[in-house]
N, C-alpha and C positions, 0 to 999 in steps of 0.2 A: 239258687242259695235260700235256705229256710228264711220268711216273713220275720220281723223284729230284729234281726241281725244285725250288731253297730259294730263298728269297726273305727277306732279313736286311739289318738296317743294316750299312754297310761299317765295316770296322774298319780300323786302323793299316796293320795287314799285306798291305790289299788295296790299298795305293796304288801300287804297280809295277803289278799287273794291270791298275787301273783304268786307268793311265797309258795303257798299249797300246790297251786297249780304246776309251776314246775318240777316241785319235790313228788308230784303224784305221778304225773307224766314220763318223768327221770327214773321213777323206781318201774313201773308198767314197760318202760322202753329197756332199760338197762340191765335190770334187776332179775333177770328172767329165772335165775337158781335161786333165789332168793335177796333177802337184806343182806349185804355184806357188811363188816367193820370199816372195809377202804371206803365202799360207797357211802357209807351214813356218814363218814367223815367229809365227805367231798360234799355232799348235799346239804350238811347243815351250815359248811362255810359259804356256798358258792350262791345258796336259796335263800340266805337270811332276809328276813324283813329290811333289816337295815342296810345292807347291803344292796338289796333291791331299790329301796327308799333314794338312796345315794346315787344310784346309778340315773335314775327318773331325773331326781333334780339337777344334777351335774351335767345330764344330756335327754334334755328336753326331745321327745321325737324318736328317741333311740328305741324305746319301747312301743308295740300296737298293739292293742287287745282288742278282742271278737267279745263283746257280750249281748246278751239277751234279757231285759229285765234288771239290769245292773247284776246280773250275774254274769261272771267271767268265762268264755268256752273256751279261748286258748289265746296264744301271744306269739308274736314276733318281736325278736330284737336284732338290731342292727349295730354294726361297730364300725365308723366310718371311714376308719385310719387303718386298717389293718395288711399285713402283707401274707398274700397268698401262699401257702408253701409249694406250692408244685409248680410255680414260675417265678416266685418275688416281684410282682407285681402288686403295687399297694394301690387297694381299691376298697370297696365294703367289702363287708362280710356278714351275710344272715349266719348268725352265730346260734340262733334257736328260732325254730317254727316249731311251738308244742301244742296240739289240741288233747283236748281229754277225751279218751277212747270211744266214750258215749258218743259224741259228738262226729266220727270218721265219717266220711261218706254226703257230709252235709254241705260241702262249699266252703265250710270256714278256713281251712287249712288252705286252697287255693285262694280265698277272699284276702289273708292274711299276706300271702305270699303278692298279690299285686299291689295291696300297700307297702309292703316294704320295697318294690320294686318302685312305685311312683316317689315312696320318699328317697330313693337315691337317685333318681333322674331329677327330681328338684335341686338336688346337691350340686348339678351338673356333671353326674359320673354317668358312665357307660356301660359298667359292668359290676356283676355280683359274684362272689364265690360262698361257697359253704363247704363244709364237711359233712360226713355221714357216716355212720358206724358199717364197717361194711357189710356185716349179717343183716343189716336192717332193710332187708329186701320191700319191705312195703314204701318206705321212704324213698331207697333208692329209685323205685318205680315211679311215684311221684314228681320228683325231681326231672328226673329224666323225660316222663310225656310233658314237663312244662317248661321244656328248652334246654334245661342244664347239660353240660357235656362233660364228661370225665375225663380229668386232666392229669391225675397221679394219684399215690398216697402220700399220706402220712401219719403219724401215730399221736394221739391223745394221753398224757400221761396223767396219772394221779397215785400221789407215792412212788412207788418205786416200780409198779407195772406201767406198760403201754399198750394200747390197743389202737388197733388198724382202722383207719377211718379212709374212705374215698374222698377227693378233693373233688368239687365240681365248678363250674364257671358258666355263665351266663351274661351273654351281652345285650344292653338293654336297649331300646328306640323310644324316642317319642311317639 
């Protein structure tokens, strides 16, 4: 892993940087044919500074950031009480693992994943799940390399459209 990278809980002061990071990664991952009106509306709502700050304040520790010299490189977000759509188990969800493309292959995604897993274990939970867009082969390979098992499909809905996602689960051990 690159020297100088720090993994820590997000703070309110990170909200503006997180908003930009989330928007950038979302666009690069999902808007492969250009930015649509649908995704613009979604991005504006979901990744607003106010919404991110509210999440950090109400759920301290749910967002973990990777930084170097105060610059954010990536972030992970956990929701601790969600129902996995593949098997209806209530267990923590890794709902975001976003790394800026420039920093791929430097251990940041792996570090964020391990930090998220430790946060889940520290809450007495032994399982984590996530969804990934079915055409995101890079992310699918990453999660499979790191012990996640495919368990079914679900659909991510924005406005009137549905997008197929794969559901993955991983058992965690101390």
